[in-house]
C-alpha positions in Angstrom: -41.5 -15.5 -21.9 -44.8 -13.8 -21.2 -46.7 -14.3 -18.0 -50.3 -13.0 -17.8 -50.7 -11.5 -14.3 -54.2 -10.1 -14.7 -56.8 -10.9 -17.4 -59.7 -8.6 -18.4 -62.0 -9.8 -15.6 -59.2 -9.3 -13.0 -58.6 -5.8 -14.3 -62.2 -4.8 -14.0 -62.4 -6.2 -10.5 -59.2 -4.3 -9.5 -60.7 -1.1 -11.0 -64.0 -1.6 -9.2 -62.2 -2.1 -5.9 -60.0 1.0 -6.4 -63.2 3.0 -7.3 -64.9 1.9 -4.0 -61.8 2.8 -2.0 -61.8 6.3 -3.7 -65.5 6.7 -2.7 -64.8 5.6 0.9 -61.8 8.0 1.3 -63.7 10.9 -0.3 -67.2 10.3 1.1 -67.5 13.8 2.5 -66.4 15.4 -0.8 -69.1 16.8 -3.1 -66.7 16.9 -6.0 -63.4 15.2 -7.0 -61.1 15.5 -10.0 -59.8 12.3 -11.7 -56.7 13.1 -13.8 -55.6 10.2 -16.0 -52.0 10.1 -17.2 -52.0 9.3 -20.9 -52.2 6.9 -22.5 -53.4 4.1 -20.2 -54.4 6.3 -17.3 -57.2 7.6 -19.6 -58.8 4.2 -19.9 -58.5 3.5 -16.1 -59.8 6.9 -15.1 -62.8 6.6 -17.4 -63.6 3.2 -15.9 -63.1 4.5 -12.3 -65.3 7.5 -13.2 -68.1 5.1 -14.4 -68.0 3.1 -11.2 -68.0 6.1 -8.9 -70.9 7.7 -10.7 -72.9 4.4 -10.5 -72.2 3.9 -6.8 -72.0 7.4 -5.2 -73.3 10.9 -5.3 -69.8 12.4 -5.7 -69.5 14.6 -8.7 -66.5 13.5 -10.8 -64.6 15.8 -13.2 -62.5 13.8 -15.6 -59.3 15.3 -17.1 -56.0 14.1 -18.6 -52.4 14.9 -18.4 -49.9 14.1 -21.2 -46.3 13.6 -20.2 -43.3 13.1 -22.4 -42.0 10.1 -20.4 -38.5 10.2 -22.1 -37.9 13.8 -21.3 -40.1 13.9 -18.2 -41.9 17.1 -19.2 -45.6 18.0 -19.4 -46.9 18.1 -22.9 -50.5 19.0 -22.1 -52.9 19.2 -19.1 -56.5 19.3 -20.0 -57.7 21.8 -17.4 -55.1 24.4 -18.1 -57.7 26.8 -19.6 -59.4 27.2 -16.3 -56.9 26.2 -13.7 -58.9 27.8 -10.8 -61.4 25.0 -11.1 -59.1 22.5 -9.2 -58.1 25.0 -6.5 -58.9 23.5 -3.1 -60.3 20.3 -4.7 -59.3 16.7 -4.2 -57.3 15.4 -7.2 -56.9 11.6 -7.9 -54.1 11.1 -10.3 -54.5 7.8 -12.2 -52.0 5.6 -14.1 -51.5 2.0 -15.0 -48.1 1.2 -13.5 -45.9 2.9 -10.9 -42.3 1.9 -11.4 -39.8 4.6 -10.4 -42.7 7.1 -9.6 -41.0 9.7 -11.8 -44.1 10.1 -13.9 -46.2 10.8 -10.8 -43.6 13.1 -9.4 -43.6 15.3 -12.5 -47.4 15.2 -12.7 -47.8 16.1 -9.0 -45.3 18.9 -9.4 -47.4 20.4 -12.2 -50.7 20.0 -10.4 -49.4 21.6 -7.2 -49.2 24.9 -9.1 -53.0 25.0 -9.1 -53.2 24.6 -5.3 -55.4 21.5 -4.8 -56.8 20.6 -1.4 -55.3 17.1 -1.7 -53.6 14.9 -4.3 -54.3 11.1 -4.1 -52.6 8.5 -6.3 -54.3 5.5 -7.9 -52.5 2.8 -9.9 -53.4 -0.6 -11.3 -49.9 -2.1 -10.7 -47.4 -0.9 -8.1 -43.8 -2.1 -8.4 -41.0 -1.6 -5.9 -38.3 0.3 -7.8 -39.1 3.8 -6.8 -36.7 6.7 -7.2 -39.1 9.1 -5.6 -40.9 8.8 -2.2 -44.5 8.4 -3.6 -46.8 5.7 -2.3 -50.2 5.1 -4.0 -53.3 5.7 -1.9 -55.1 3.1 -4.1 -53.5 0.1 -5.9 -54.9 -2.8 -7.7 -51.9 -5.1 -7.3 -48.5 -5.0 -5.8 -45.9 -6.8 -7.9 -42.5 -8.0 -6.8 -40.5 -8.4 -10.0 -36.9 -8.1 -11.0 -35.7 -4.8 -12.4 -35.0 -6.5 -15.8 -38.7 -7.6 -16.1 -41.1 -5.3 -17.8 -44.8 -4.9 -16.8 -46.9 -4.3 -19.9 -50.5 -3.2 -19.5 -52.5 -4.0 -22.7 -55.9 -2.3 -22.6 -57.0 -3.2 -26.1 -59.8 -5.6 -27.1 -58.7 -8.2 -24.5 -57.2 -6.3 -21.6 -54.4 -7.9 -19.7 -51.3 -7.3 -17.6 -48.2 -9.1 -18.7 -44.7 -9.6 -17.3 -42.1 -9.7 -20.0 
């Protein structure tokens, strides 16, 4: 059985709210780095980037990180050619769903090598089955589901969040 939790309008509203929260938390920053975790973090970070640019003077640098989620290893990080660019900068790490938090843990571990000023976490959906002590700074929706249920974020032509 599929239950639609968020439709495309709901998703845009959640992304807009997350964007404004990021602006508020970083109002004194001239520049921040959004790093989307591929695949769905790319879509979300691009939308957040657009909202921030429309509604603030904060300069946003958009990058992506690709993680092998089965082996929990970094495949690629888009700023690796000039890692000094994020030193002492605020990083906002973006993904669609936080389940165990292992994806964020491995991403943060990689980003810490570049000595950022601060790492913040933004997720569209937060679940409560964490294996690591990471709490998002910005969340669209908190879901209480059973461990057997799967949260699917479909960001295609008609974006939606489903519980399967």
